[in-house]
PDB file of N, CA, C, O and CB in Angstrom:
ATOM      1  N   MET A   1     -22.903  13.834   1.399  1.00  0.00           N
ATOM      2  CA  MET A   1     -22.189  14.312   0.247  1.00  0.00           C
ATOM      3  C   MET A   1     -23.080  15.300  -0.485  1.00  0.00           C
ATOM      4  O   MET A   1     -24.285  15.089  -0.616  1.00  0.00           O
ATOM      5  CB  MET A   1     -21.762  13.148  -0.669  1.00  0.00           C
ATOM      6  N   SER A   2     -22.503  16.330  -0.937  1.00  0.00           N
ATOM      7  CA  SER A   2     -23.243  17.380  -1.612  1.00  0.00           C
ATOM      8  C   SER A   2     -23.635  16.953  -3.019  1.00  0.00           C
ATOM      9  O   SER A   2     -23.026  16.057  -3.604  1.00  0.00           O
ATOM     10  CB  SER A   2     -22.422  18.660  -1.659  1.00  0.00           C
ATOM     11  N   VAL A   3     -24.647  17.597  -3.545  1.00  0.00           N
ATOM     12  CA  VAL A   3     -25.103  17.318  -4.914  1.00  0.00           C
ATOM     13  C   VAL A   3     -24.064  17.818  -5.912  1.00  0.00           C
ATOM     14  O   VAL A   3     -23.949  17.278  -7.012  1.00  0.00           O
ATOM     15  CB  VAL A   3     -26.485  17.983  -5.189  1.00  0.00           C
ATOM     16  N   LEU A   4     -23.316  18.837  -5.538  1.00  0.00           N
ATOM     17  CA  LEU A   4     -22.337  19.427  -6.448  1.00  0.00           C
ATOM     18  C   LEU A   4     -21.020  18.664  -6.505  1.00  0.00           C
ATOM     19  O   LEU A   4     -20.211  18.912  -7.399  1.00  0.00           O
ATOM     20  CB  LEU A   4     -22.069  20.841  -6.046  1.00  0.00           C
ATOM     21  N   THR A   5     -20.788  17.758  -5.592  1.00  0.00           N
ATOM     22  CA  THR A   5     -19.515  17.050  -5.536  1.00  0.00           C
ATOM     23  C   THR A   5     -19.215  16.278  -6.820  1.00  0.00           C
ATOM     24  O   THR A   5     -18.101  16.391  -7.331  1.00  0.00           O
ATOM     25  CB  THR A   5     -19.509  16.103  -4.360  1.00  0.00           C
ATOM     26  N   PRO A   6     -20.155  15.495  -7.370  1.00  0.00           N
ATOM     27  CA  PRO A   6     -19.827  14.803  -8.623  1.00  0.00           C
ATOM     28  C   PRO A   6     -19.511  15.769  -9.763  1.00  0.00           C
ATOM     29  O   PRO A   6     -18.653  15.481 -10.597  1.00  0.00           O
ATOM     30  CB  PRO A   6     -20.977  13.901  -9.032  1.00  0.00           C
ATOM     31  N   LEU A   7     -20.196  16.912  -9.805  1.00  0.00           N
ATOM     32  CA  LEU A   7     -19.916  17.882 -10.863  1.00  0.00           C
ATOM     33  C   LEU A   7     -18.531  18.493 -10.703  1.00  0.00           C
ATOM     34  O   LEU A   7     -17.822  18.707 -11.687  1.00  0.00           O
ATOM     35  CB  LEU A   7     -20.972  18.983 -10.867  1.00  0.00           C
ATOM     36  N   LEU A   8     -18.148  18.773  -9.458  1.00  0.00           N
ATOM     37  CA  LEU A   8     -16.819  19.329  -9.216  1.00  0.00           C
ATOM     38  C   LEU A   8     -15.727  18.322  -9.563  1.00  0.00           C
ATOM     39  O   LEU A   8     -14.714  18.674 -10.168  1.00  0.00           O
ATOM     40  CB  LEU A   8     -16.685  19.768  -7.759  1.00  0.00           C
ATOM     41  N   LEU A   9     -15.942  17.069  -9.173  1.00  0.00           N
ATOM     42  CA  LEU A   9     -14.947  16.043  -9.481  1.00  0.00           C
ATOM     43  C   LEU A   9     -14.847  15.814 -10.979  1.00  0.00           C
ATOM     44  O   LEU A   9     -13.750  15.606 -11.498  1.00  0.00           O
ATOM     45  CB  LEU A   9     -15.291  14.733  -8.774  1.00  0.00           C
ATOM     46  N   ARG A  10     -15.965  15.848 -11.677  1.00  0.00           N
ATOM     47  CA  ARG A  10     -15.955  15.668 -13.121  1.00  0.00           C
ATOM     48  C   ARG A  10     -15.214  16.828 -13.787  1.00  0.00           C
ATOM     49  O   ARG A  10     -14.505  16.629 -14.774  1.00  0.00           O
ATOM     50  CB  ARG A  10     -17.397  15.558 -13.665  1.00  0.00           C
ATOM     51  N   GLY A  11     -15.379  18.039 -13.249  1.00  0.00           N
ATOM     52  CA  GLY A  11     -14.672  19.187 -13.794  1.00  0.00           C
ATOM     53  C   GLY A  11     -13.174  19.110 -13.567  1.00  0.00           C
ATOM     54  O   GLY A  11     -12.395  19.547 -14.415  1.00  0.00           O
ATOM     55  N   LEU A  12     -12.761  18.562 -12.436  1.00  0.00           N
ATOM     56  CA  LEU A  12     -11.336  18.456 -12.140  1.00  0.00           C
ATOM     57  C   LEU A  12     -10.650  17.386 -12.972  1.00  0.00           C
ATOM     58  O   LEU A  12      -9.498  17.555 -13.371  1.00  0.00           O
ATOM     59  CB  LEU A  12     -11.134  18.164 -10.675  1.00  0.00           C
ATOM     60  N   THR A  13     -11.343  16.288 -13.239  1.00  0.00           N
ATOM     61  CA  THR A  13     -10.721  15.186 -13.968  1.00  0.00           C
ATOM     62  C   THR A  13     -11.035  15.210 -15.452  1.00  0.00           C
ATOM     63  O   THR A  13     -10.536  14.363 -16.193  1.00  0.00           O
ATOM     64  CB  THR A  13     -11.161  13.875 -13.386  1.00  0.00           C
ATOM     65  N   GLY A  14     -11.838  16.145 -15.905  1.00  0.00           N
ATOM     66  CA  GLY A  14     -12.225  16.178 -17.312  1.00  0.00           C
ATOM     67  C   GLY A  14     -11.055  16.395 -18.245  1.00  0.00           C
ATOM     68  O   GLY A  14     -10.958  15.718 -19.269  1.00  0.00           O
ATOM     69  N   SER A  15     -10.158  17.322 -17.923  1.00  0.00           N
ATOM     70  CA  SER A  15      -9.027  17.593 -18.802  1.00  0.00           C
ATOM     71  C   SER A  15      -8.040  16.423 -18.802  1.00  0.00           C
ATOM     72  O   SER A  15      -7.372  16.184 -19.807  1.00  0.00           O
ATOM     73  CB  SER A  15      -8.320  18.885 -18.376  1.00  0.00           C
ATOM     74  N   ALA A  16      -7.943  15.704 -17.702  1.00  0.00           N
ATOM     75  CA  ALA A  16      -7.018  14.571 -17.636  1.00  0.00           C
ATOM     76  C   ALA A  16      -7.521  13.399 -18.467  1.00  0.00           C
ATOM     77  O   ALA A  16      -6.720  12.590 -18.936  1.00  0.00           O
ATOM     78  CB  ALA A  16      -6.814  14.132 -16.186  1.00  0.00           C
ATOM     79  N   ARG A  17      -8.822  13.294 -18.655  1.00  0.00           N
ATOM     80  CA  ARG A  17      -9.361  12.182 -19.440  1.00  0.00           C
ATOM     81  C   ARG A  17      -9.078  12.347 -20.922  1.00  0.00           C
ATOM     82  O   ARG A  17      -9.002  11.358 -21.651  1.00  0.00           O
ATOM     83  CB  ARG A  17     -10.856  12.056 -19.217  1.00  0.00           C
ATOM     84  N   ARG A  18      -8.922  13.582 -21.377  1.00  0.00           N
ATOM     85  CA  ARG A  18      -8.719  13.814 -22.806  1.00  0.00           C
ATOM     86  C   ARG A  18      -7.265  13.651 -23.239  1.00  0.00           C
ATOM     87  O   ARG A  18      -6.984  13.618 -24.437  1.00  0.00           O
ATOM     88  CB  ARG A  18      -9.196  15.192 -23.168  1.00  0.00           C
ATOM     89  N   LEU A  19      -6.339  13.550 -22.292  1.00  0.00           N
ATOM     90  CA  LEU A  19      -4.936  13.405 -22.644  1.00  0.00           C
ATOM     91  C   LEU A  19      -4.671  12.021 -23.221  1.00  0.00           C
ATOM     92  O   LEU A  19      -5.212  11.034 -22.721  1.00  0.00           O
ATOM     93  CB  LEU A  19      -4.045  13.654 -21.423  1.00  0.00           C
ATOM     94  N   PRO A  20      -3.849  11.930 -24.266  1.00  0.00           N
ATOM     95  CA  PRO A  20      -3.535  10.600 -24.804  1.00  0.00           C
ATOM     96  C   PRO A  20      -2.662   9.828 -23.821  1.00  0.00           C
ATOM     97  O   PRO A  20      -1.695  10.368 -23.283  1.00  0.00           O
ATOM     98  CB  PRO A  20      -2.824  10.715 -26.178  1.00  0.00           C
ATOM     99  N   MET A  21      -3.000   8.591 -23.595  1.00  0.00           N
ATOM    100  CA  MET A  21      -2.287   7.763 -22.639  1.00  0.00           C
ATOM    101  C   MET A  21      -1.551   6.664 -23.405  1.00  0.00           C
ATOM    102  O   MET A  21      -2.190   5.816 -24.029  1.00  0.00           O
ATOM    103  CB  MET A  21      -3.263   7.157 -21.580  1.00  0.00           C
ATOM    104  N   PRO A  22      -0.215   6.667 -23.368  1.00  0.00           N
ATOM    105  CA  PRO A  22       0.515   5.622 -24.084  1.00  0.00           C
ATOM    106  C   PRO A  22       0.350   4.273 -23.377  1.00  0.00           C
ATOM    107  O   PRO A  22       0.265   4.198 -22.152  1.00  0.00           O
ATOM    108  CB  PRO A  22       2.010   5.989 -24.199  1.00  0.00           C
ATOM    109  N   CYS A  23       0.310   3.236 -24.170  1.00  0.00           N
ATOM    110  CA  CYS A  23       0.205   1.886 -23.601  1.00  0.00           C
ATOM    111  C   CYS A  23       1.568   1.471 -23.058  1.00  0.00           C
ATOM    112  O   CYS A  23       2.594   1.704 -23.697  1.00  0.00           O
ATOM    113  CB  CYS A  23      -0.303   0.858 -24.669  1.00  0.00           C
ATOM    114  N   ALA A  24       1.573   0.871 -21.908  1.00  0.00           N
ATOM    115  CA  ALA A  24       2.818   0.431 -21.288  1.00  0.00           C
ATOM    116  C   ALA A  24       3.251  -0.891 -21.895  1.00  0.00           C
ATOM    117  O   ALA A  24       2.461  -1.826 -22.022  1.00  0.00           O
ATOM    118  CB  ALA A  24       2.657   0.298 -19.761  1.00  0.00           C
ATOM    119  N   ARG A  25       4.498  -0.949 -22.261  1.00  0.00           N
ATOM    120  CA  ARG A  25       5.058  -2.191 -22.788  1.00  0.00           C
ATOM    121  C   ARG A  25       6.035  -2.718 -21.740  1.00  0.00           C
ATOM    122  O   ARG A  25       7.119  -2.165 -21.556  1.00  0.00           O
ATOM    123  CB  ARG A  25       5.768  -1.970 -24.189  1.00  0.00           C
ATOM    124  N   VAL A  26       5.649  -3.773 -21.071  1.00  0.00           N
ATOM    125  CA  VAL A  26       6.452  -4.326 -19.990  1.00  0.00           C
ATOM    126  C   VAL A  26       7.062  -5.631 -20.477  1.00  0.00           C
ATOM    127  O   VAL A  26       6.354  -6.539 -20.913  1.00  0.00           O
ATOM    128  CB  VAL A  26       5.599  -4.546 -18.698  1.00  0.00           C
ATOM    129  N   HIS A  27       8.373  -5.711 -20.397  1.00  0.00           N
ATOM    130  CA  HIS A  27       9.076  -6.929 -20.767  1.00  0.00           C
ATOM    131  C   HIS A  27       9.837  -7.413 -19.546  1.00  0.00           C
ATOM    132  O   HIS A  27      10.501  -6.630 -18.867  1.00  0.00           O
ATOM    133  CB  HIS A  27      10.035  -6.695 -21.980  1.00  0.00           C
ATOM    134  N   SER A  28       9.742  -8.685 -19.274  1.00  0.00           N
ATOM    135  CA  SER A  28      10.378  -9.236 -18.096  1.00  0.00           C
ATOM    136  C   SER A  28      11.384 -10.302 -18.497  1.00  0.00           C
ATOM    137  O   SER A  28      11.199 -11.017 -19.482  1.00  0.00           O
ATOM    138  CB  SER A  28       9.336  -9.813 -17.138  1.00  0.00           C
ATOM    139  N   LYS A  29      12.436 -10.391 -17.727  1.00  0.00           N
ATOM    140  CA  LYS A  29      13.460 -11.404 -17.944  1.00  0.00           C
ATOM    141  C   LYS A  29      13.587 -12.240 -16.682  1.00  0.00           C
ATOM    142  O   LYS A  29      13.180 -11.791 -15.610  1.00  0.00           O
ATOM    143  CB  LYS A  29      14.823 -10.758 -18.325  1.00  0.00           C
ATOM    144  N   PRO A  30      14.130 -13.418 -16.775  1.00  0.00           N
ATOM    145  CA  PRO A  30      14.376 -14.204 -15.555  1.00  0.00           C
ATOM    146  C   PRO A  30      15.417 -13.490 -14.681  1.00  0.00           C
ATOM    147  O   PRO A  30      16.233 -12.728 -15.199  1.00  0.00           O
ATOM    148  CB  PRO A  30      14.862 -15.652 -15.913  1.00  0.00           C
ATOM    149  N   PRO A  31      15.397 -13.724 -13.377  1.00  0.00           N
ATOM    150  CA  PRO A  31      16.357 -13.056 -12.496  1.00  0.00           C
ATOM    151  C   PRO A  31      17.788 -13.494 -12.788  1.00  0.00           C
ATOM    152  O   PRO A  31      18.037 -14.629 -13.197  1.00  0.00           O
ATOM    153  CB  PRO A  31      16.018 -13.339 -11.036  1.00  0.00           C
ATOM    154  N   ARG A  32      18.717 -12.575 -12.572  1.00  0.00           N
ATOM    155  CA  ARG A  32      20.128 -12.907 -12.797  1.00  0.00           C
ATOM    156  C   ARG A  32      20.623 -13.895 -11.758  1.00  0.00           C
ATOM    157  O   ARG A  32      21.385 -14.812 -12.066  1.00  0.00           O
ATOM    158  CB  ARG A  32      20.992 -11.643 -12.771  1.00  0.00           C
ATOM    159  N   GLU A  33      20.174 -13.696 -10.505  1.00  0.00           N
ATOM    160  CA  GLU A  33      20.585 -14.599  -9.418  1.00  0.00           C
ATOM    161  C   GLU A  33      19.344 -15.061  -8.673  1.00  0.00           C
ATOM    162  O   GLU A  33      18.426 -14.274  -8.444  1.00  0.00           O
ATOM    163  CB  GLU A  33      21.589 -13.897  -8.440  1.00  0.00           C
ATOM    164  N   GLN A  34      19.313 -16.312  -8.299  1.00  0.00           N
ATOM    165  CA  GLN A  34      18.204 -16.836  -7.503  1.00  0.00           C
ATOM    166  C   GLN A  34      18.362 -16.369  -6.061  1.00  0.00           C
ATOM    167  O   GLN A  34      19.481 -16.208  -5.574  1.00  0.00           O
ATOM    168  CB  GLN A  34      18.146 -18.389  -7.576  1.00  0.00           C
ATOM    169  N   LEU A  35      17.242 -16.153  -5.383  1.00  0.00           N
ATOM    170  CA  LEU A  35      17.290 -15.760  -3.975  1.00  0.00           C
ATOM    171  C   LEU A  35      17.635 -16.967  -3.122  1.00  0.00           C
ATOM    172  O   LEU A  35      17.107 -18.060  -3.322  1.00  0.00           O
ATOM    173  CB  LEU A  35      15.945 -15.143  -3.524  1.00  0.00           C
ATOM    174  N   GLY A  36      18.523 -16.753  -2.174  1.00  0.00           N
ATOM    175  CA  GLY A  36      18.922 -17.818  -1.270  1.00  0.00           C
ATOM    176  C   GLY A  36      17.989 -17.906  -0.074  1.00  0.00           C
ATOM    177  O   GLY A  36      17.109 -17.065   0.105  1.00  0.00           O
ATOM    178  N   THR A  37      18.188 -18.917   0.729  1.00  0.00           N
ATOM    179  CA  THR A  37      17.365 -19.129   1.915  1.00  0.00           C
ATOM    180  C   THR A  37      17.544 -17.996   2.919  1.00  0.00           C
ATOM    181  O   THR A  37      16.579 -17.573   3.555  1.00  0.00           O
ATOM    182  CB  THR A  37      17.709 -20.468   2.567  1.00  0.00           C
ATOM    183  N   MET A  38      18.762 -17.505   3.062  1.00  0.00           N
ATOM    184  CA  MET A  38      19.030 -16.430   4.006  1.00  0.00           C
ATOM    185  C   MET A  38      18.353 -15.138   3.553  1.00  0.00           C
ATOM    186  O   MET A  38      17.823 -14.400   4.383  1.00  0.00           O
ATOM    187  CB  MET A  38      20.542 -16.216   4.162  1.00  0.00           C
ATOM    188  N   ASP A  39      18.363 -14.854   2.251  1.00  0.00           N
ATOM    189  CA  ASP A  39      17.695 -13.654   1.737  1.00  0.00           C
ATOM    190  C   ASP A  39      16.194 -13.697   2.018  1.00  0.00           C
ATOM    191  O   ASP A  39      15.606 -12.692   2.418  1.00  0.00           O
ATOM    192  CB  ASP A  39      17.942 -13.509   0.227  1.00  0.00           C
ATOM    193  N   ILE A  40      15.586 -14.840   1.814  1.00  0.00           N
ATOM    194  CA  ILE A  40      14.154 -14.991   2.066  1.00  0.00           C
ATOM    195  C   ILE A  40      13.855 -14.859   3.554  1.00  0.00           C
ATOM    196  O   ILE A  40      12.867 -14.233   3.937  1.00  0.00           O
ATOM    197  CB  ILE A  40      13.652 -16.347   1.541  1.00  0.00           C
ATOM    198  N   ALA A  41      14.705 -15.447   4.393  1.00  0.00           N
ATOM    199  CA  ALA A  41      14.507 -15.359   5.844  1.00  0.00           C
ATOM    200  C   ALA A  41      14.618 -13.913   6.327  1.00  0.00           C
ATOM    201  O   ALA A  41      13.837 -13.485   7.177  1.00  0.00           O
ATOM    202  CB  ALA A  41      15.531 -16.241   6.580  1.00  0.00           C
ATOM    203  N   ILE A  42      15.567 -13.168   5.803  1.00  0.00           N
ATOM    204  CA  ILE A  42      15.720 -11.768   6.189  1.00  0.00           C
ATOM    205  C   ILE A  42      14.514 -10.955   5.729  1.00  0.00           C
ATOM    206  O   ILE A  42      14.023 -10.106   6.473  1.00  0.00           O
ATOM    207  CB  ILE A  42      17.016 -11.182   5.600  1.00  0.00           C
ATOM    208  N   GLY A  43      14.038 -11.201   4.528  1.00  0.00           N
ATOM    209  CA  GLY A  43      12.873 -10.489   4.022  1.00  0.00           C
ATOM    210  C   GLY A  43      11.615 -10.769   4.830  1.00  0.00           C
ATOM    211  O   GLY A  43      10.875  -9.841   5.156  1.00  0.00           O
ATOM    212  N   LEU A  44      11.362 -12.021   5.157  1.00  0.00           N
ATOM    213  CA  LEU A  44      10.180 -12.365   5.952  1.00  0.00           C
ATOM    214  C   LEU A  44      10.274 -11.812   7.366  1.00  0.00           C
ATOM    215  O   LEU A  44       9.276 -11.361   7.927  1.00  0.00           O
ATOM    216  CB  LEU A  44       9.998 -13.876   6.003  1.00  0.00           C
ATOM    217  N   THR A  45      11.468 -11.845   7.939  1.00  0.00           N
ATOM    218  CA  THR A  45      11.645 -11.306   9.288  1.00  0.00           C
ATOM    219  C   THR A  45      11.417  -9.799   9.315  1.00  0.00           C
ATOM    220  O   THR A  45      10.787  -9.284  10.239  1.00  0.00           O
ATOM    221  CB  THR A  45      13.045 -11.633   9.811  1.00  0.00           C
ATOM    222  N   SER A  46      11.920  -9.098   8.319  1.00  0.00           N
ATOM    223  CA  SER A  46      11.723  -7.646   8.290  1.00  0.00           C
ATOM    224  C   SER A  46      10.257  -7.294   8.073  1.00  0.00           C
ATOM    225  O   SER A  46       9.774  -6.318   8.646  1.00  0.00           O
ATOM    226  CB  SER A  46      12.582  -7.011   7.191  1.00  0.00           C
ATOM    227  N   CYS A  47       9.536  -8.064   7.258  1.00  0.00           N
ATOM    228  CA  CYS A  47       8.097  -7.833   7.093  1.00  0.00           C
ATOM    229  C   CYS A  47       7.360  -8.060   8.408  1.00  0.00           C
ATOM    230  O   CYS A  47       6.467  -7.290   8.761  1.00  0.00           O
ATOM    231  CB  CYS A  47       7.523  -8.753   5.998  1.00  0.00           C
ATOM    232  N   PHE A  48       7.727  -9.105   9.129  1.00  0.00           N
ATOM    233  CA  PHE A  48       7.103  -9.378  10.415  1.00  0.00           C
ATOM    234  C   PHE A  48       7.349  -8.244  11.393  1.00  0.00           C
ATOM    235  O   PHE A  48       6.423  -7.782  12.060  1.00  0.00           O
ATOM    236  CB  PHE A  48       7.620 -10.686  10.989  1.00  0.00           C
ATOM    237  N   VAL A  49       8.591  -7.795  11.481  1.00  0.00           N
ATOM    238  CA  VAL A  49       8.935  -6.750  12.447  1.00  0.00           C
ATOM    239  C   VAL A  49       8.256  -5.434  12.090  1.00  0.00           C
ATOM    240  O   VAL A  49       7.790  -4.723  12.981  1.00  0.00           O
ATOM    241  CB  VAL A  49      10.456  -6.558  12.510  1.00  0.00           C
ATOM    242  N   CYS A  50       8.191  -5.098  10.812  1.00  0.00           N
ATOM    243  CA  CYS A  50       7.649  -3.790  10.402  1.00  0.00           C
ATOM    244  C   CYS A  50       6.127  -3.729  10.449  1.00  0.00           C
ATOM    245  O   CYS A  50       5.571  -2.680  10.774  1.00  0.00           O
ATOM    246  CB  CYS A  50       8.113  -3.458   9.002  1.00  0.00           C
ATOM    247  N   PHE A  51       5.443  -4.815  10.134  1.00  0.00           N
ATOM    248  CA  PHE A  51       3.988  -4.762  10.011  1.00  0.00           C
ATOM    249  C   PHE A  51       3.243  -5.471  11.138  1.00  0.00           C
ATOM    250  O   PHE A  51       2.303  -4.913  11.703  1.00  0.00           O
ATOM    251  CB  PHE A  51       3.581  -5.358   8.706  1.00  0.00           C
ATOM    252  N   LEU A  52       3.644  -6.670  11.462  1.00  0.00           N
ATOM    253  CA  LEU A  52       2.868  -7.461  12.410  1.00  0.00           C
ATOM    254  C   LEU A  52       3.173  -7.133  13.860  1.00  0.00           C
ATOM    255  O   LEU A  52       2.276  -7.203  14.699  1.00  0.00           O
ATOM    256  CB  LEU A  52       3.112  -8.911  12.171  1.00  0.00           C
ATOM    257  N   LEU A  53       4.389  -6.783  14.176  1.00  0.00           N
ATOM    258  CA  LEU A  53       4.753  -6.501  15.559  1.00  0.00           C
ATOM    259  C   LEU A  53       4.041  -5.260  16.111  1.00  0.00           C
ATOM    260  O   LEU A  53       3.491  -5.340  17.209  1.00  0.00           O
ATOM    261  CB  LEU A  53       6.254  -6.320  15.665  1.00  0.00           C
ATOM    262  N   PRO A  54       4.022  -4.117  15.409  1.00  0.00           N
ATOM    263  CA  PRO A  54       3.295  -2.958  15.953  1.00  0.00           C
ATOM    264  C   PRO A  54       1.792  -3.190  16.070  1.00  0.00           C
ATOM    265  O   PRO A  54       1.178  -2.768  17.051  1.00  0.00           O
ATOM    266  CB  PRO A  54       3.542  -1.747  15.085  1.00  0.00           C
ATOM    267  N   SER A  55       1.196  -3.851  15.092  1.00  0.00           N
ATOM    268  CA  SER A  55      -0.245  -4.100  15.190  1.00  0.00           C
ATOM    269  C   SER A  55      -0.546  -5.089  16.310  1.00  0.00           C
ATOM    270  O   SER A  55      -1.574  -4.963  16.975  1.00  0.00           O
ATOM    271  CB  SER A  55      -0.795  -4.631  13.853  1.00  0.00           C
ATOM    272  N   GLY A  56       0.316  -6.059  16.530  1.00  0.00           N
ATOM    273  CA  GLY A  56       0.132  -6.977  17.644  1.00  0.00           C
ATOM    274  C   GLY A  56       0.253  -6.272  18.982  1.00  0.00           C
ATOM    275  O   GLY A  56      -0.469  -6.599  19.923  1.00  0.00           O
ATOM    276  N   TRP A  57       1.162  -5.303  19.079  1.00  0.00           N
ATOM    277  CA  TRP A  57       1.315  -4.517  20.300  1.00  0.00           C
ATOM    278  C   TRP A  57       0.037  -3.745  20.595  1.00  0.00           C
ATOM    279  O   TRP A  57      -0.447  -3.748  21.727  1.00  0.00           O
ATOM    280  CB  TRP A  57       2.508  -3.551  20.180  1.00  0.00           C
ATOM    281  N   VAL A  58      -0.506  -3.091  19.589  1.00  0.00           N
ATOM    282  CA  VAL A  58      -1.724  -2.306  19.793  1.00  0.00           C
ATOM    283  C   VAL A  58      -2.877  -3.216  20.187  1.00  0.00           C
ATOM    284  O   VAL A  58      -3.631  -2.885  21.102  1.00  0.00           O
ATOM    285  CB  VAL A  58      -2.081  -1.510  18.521  1.00  0.00           C
ATOM    286  N   LEU A  59      -3.032  -4.345  19.526  1.00  0.00           N
ATOM    287  CA  LEU A  59      -4.132  -5.250  19.855  1.00  0.00           C
ATOM    288  C   LEU A  59      -3.990  -5.844  21.246  1.00  0.00           C
ATOM    289  O   LEU A  59      -4.993  -6.049  21.930  1.00  0.00           O
ATOM    290  CB  LEU A  59      -4.214  -6.361  18.834  1.00  0.00           C
ATOM    291  N   SER A  60      -2.774  -6.122  21.676  1.00  0.00           N
ATOM    292  CA  SER A  60      -2.596  -6.709  23.007  1.00  0.00           C
ATOM    293  C   SER A  60      -2.799  -5.675  24.115  1.00  0.00           C
ATOM    294  O   SER A  60      -3.104  -6.053  25.246  1.00  0.00           O
ATOM    295  CB  SER A  60      -1.204  -7.329  23.126  1.00  0.00           C
ATOM    296  N   HIS A  61      -2.640  -4.399  23.827  1.00  0.00           N
ATOM    297  CA  HIS A  61      -2.824  -3.348  24.818  1.00  0.00           C
ATOM    298  C   HIS A  61      -4.087  -2.534  24.572  1.00  0.00           C
ATOM    299  O   HIS A  61      -4.184  -1.392  25.022  1.00  0.00           O
ATOM    300  CB  HIS A  61      -1.626  -2.436  24.827  1.00  0.00           C
ATOM    301  N   LEU A  62      -5.048  -3.104  23.869  1.00  0.00           N
ATOM    302  CA  LEU A  62      -6.260  -2.386  23.494  1.00  0.00           C
ATOM    303  C   LEU A  62      -7.067  -1.961  24.711  1.00  0.00           C
ATOM    304  O   LEU A  62      -7.624  -0.863  24.724  1.00  0.00           O
ATOM    305  CB  LEU A  62      -7.114  -3.244  22.584  1.00  0.00           C
ATOM    306  N   GLU A  63      -7.142  -2.801  25.728  1.00  0.00           N
ATOM    307  CA  GLU A  63      -7.906  -2.460  26.923  1.00  0.00           C
ATOM    308  C   GLU A  63      -7.287  -1.267  27.649  1.00  0.00           C
ATOM    309  O   GLU A  63      -8.009  -0.453  28.223  1.00  0.00           O
ATOM    310  CB  GLU A  63      -7.989  -3.666  27.863  1.00  0.00           C
ATOM    311  N   ASN A  64      -5.966  -1.156  27.629  1.00  0.00           N
ATOM    312  CA  ASN A  64      -5.307  -0.011  28.262  1.00  0.00           C
ATOM    313  C   ASN A  64      -5.611   1.275  27.526  1.00  0.00           C
ATOM    314  O   ASN A  64      -5.729   2.332  28.146  1.00  0.00           O
ATOM    315  CB  ASN A  64      -3.801  -0.228  28.323  1.00  0.00           C
ATOM    316  N   TYR A  65      -5.741   1.201  26.192  1.00  0.00           N
ATOM    317  CA  TYR A  65      -6.028   2.390  25.406  1.00  0.00           C
ATOM    318  C   TYR A  65      -7.478   2.845  25.576  1.00  0.00           C
ATOM    319  O   TYR A  65      -7.781   4.027  25.411  1.00  0.00           O
ATOM    320  CB  TYR A  65      -5.733   2.127  23.938  1.00  0.00           C
ATOM    321  N   LYS A  66      -8.362   1.923  25.901  1.00  0.00           N
ATOM    322  CA  LYS A  66      -9.781   2.270  26.069  1.00  0.00           C
ATOM    323  C   LYS A  66     -10.041   3.044  27.365  1.00  0.00           C
ATOM    324  O   LYS A  66     -10.984   3.831  27.442  1.00  0.00           O
ATOM    325  CB  LYS A  66     -10.633   1.003  26.050  1.00  0.00           C
ATOM    326  N   LYS A  67      -9.205   2.819  28.377  1.00  0.00           N
ATOM    327  CA  LYS A  67      -9.408   3.455  29.675  1.00  0.00           C
ATOM    328  C   LYS A  67      -9.118   4.942  29.585  1.00  0.00           C
ATOM    329  O   LYS A  67      -8.155   5.371  28.951  1.00  0.00           O
ATOM    330  CB  LYS A  67      -8.521   2.803  30.745  1.00  0.00           C
ATOM    331  N   ARG A  68      -9.975   5.717  30.235  1.00  0.00           N
ATOM    332  CA  ARG A  68      -9.730   7.165  30.316  1.00  0.00           C
ATOM    333  C   ARG A  68      -8.999   7.434  31.630  1.00  0.00           C
ATOM    334  O   ARG A  68      -9.373   6.903  32.676  1.00  0.00           O
ATOM    335  CB  ARG A  68     -11.082   7.996  30.230  1.00  0.00           C
ATOM    336  N   GLU A  69      -7.986   8.236  31.570  1.00  0.00           N
ATOM    337  CA  GLU A  69      -7.221   8.534  32.776  1.00  0.00           C
ATOM    338  C   GLU A  69      -7.406   9.973  33.179  1.00  0.00           C
ATOM    339  O   GLU A  69      -6.836  10.413  34.178  1.00  0.00           O
ATOM    340  CB  GLU A  69      -5.746   8.235  32.569  1.00  0.00           C
TER     341      GLU A  69
END
């Protein structure tokens, strides 16, 4: 990393630090409807399919990816 990098970053973010930042007021209410068992099952299944299945595929075929053809 260059010696000038912190100075450049400080110059880029300096004007943003001086802007007034309003405090967020977050109010929460209880849910209108409770989630059912089927809704939870669909959500967990979609998370599994989207995240765990592709990474499992790559890990199970890792030796094939290492080989040079």
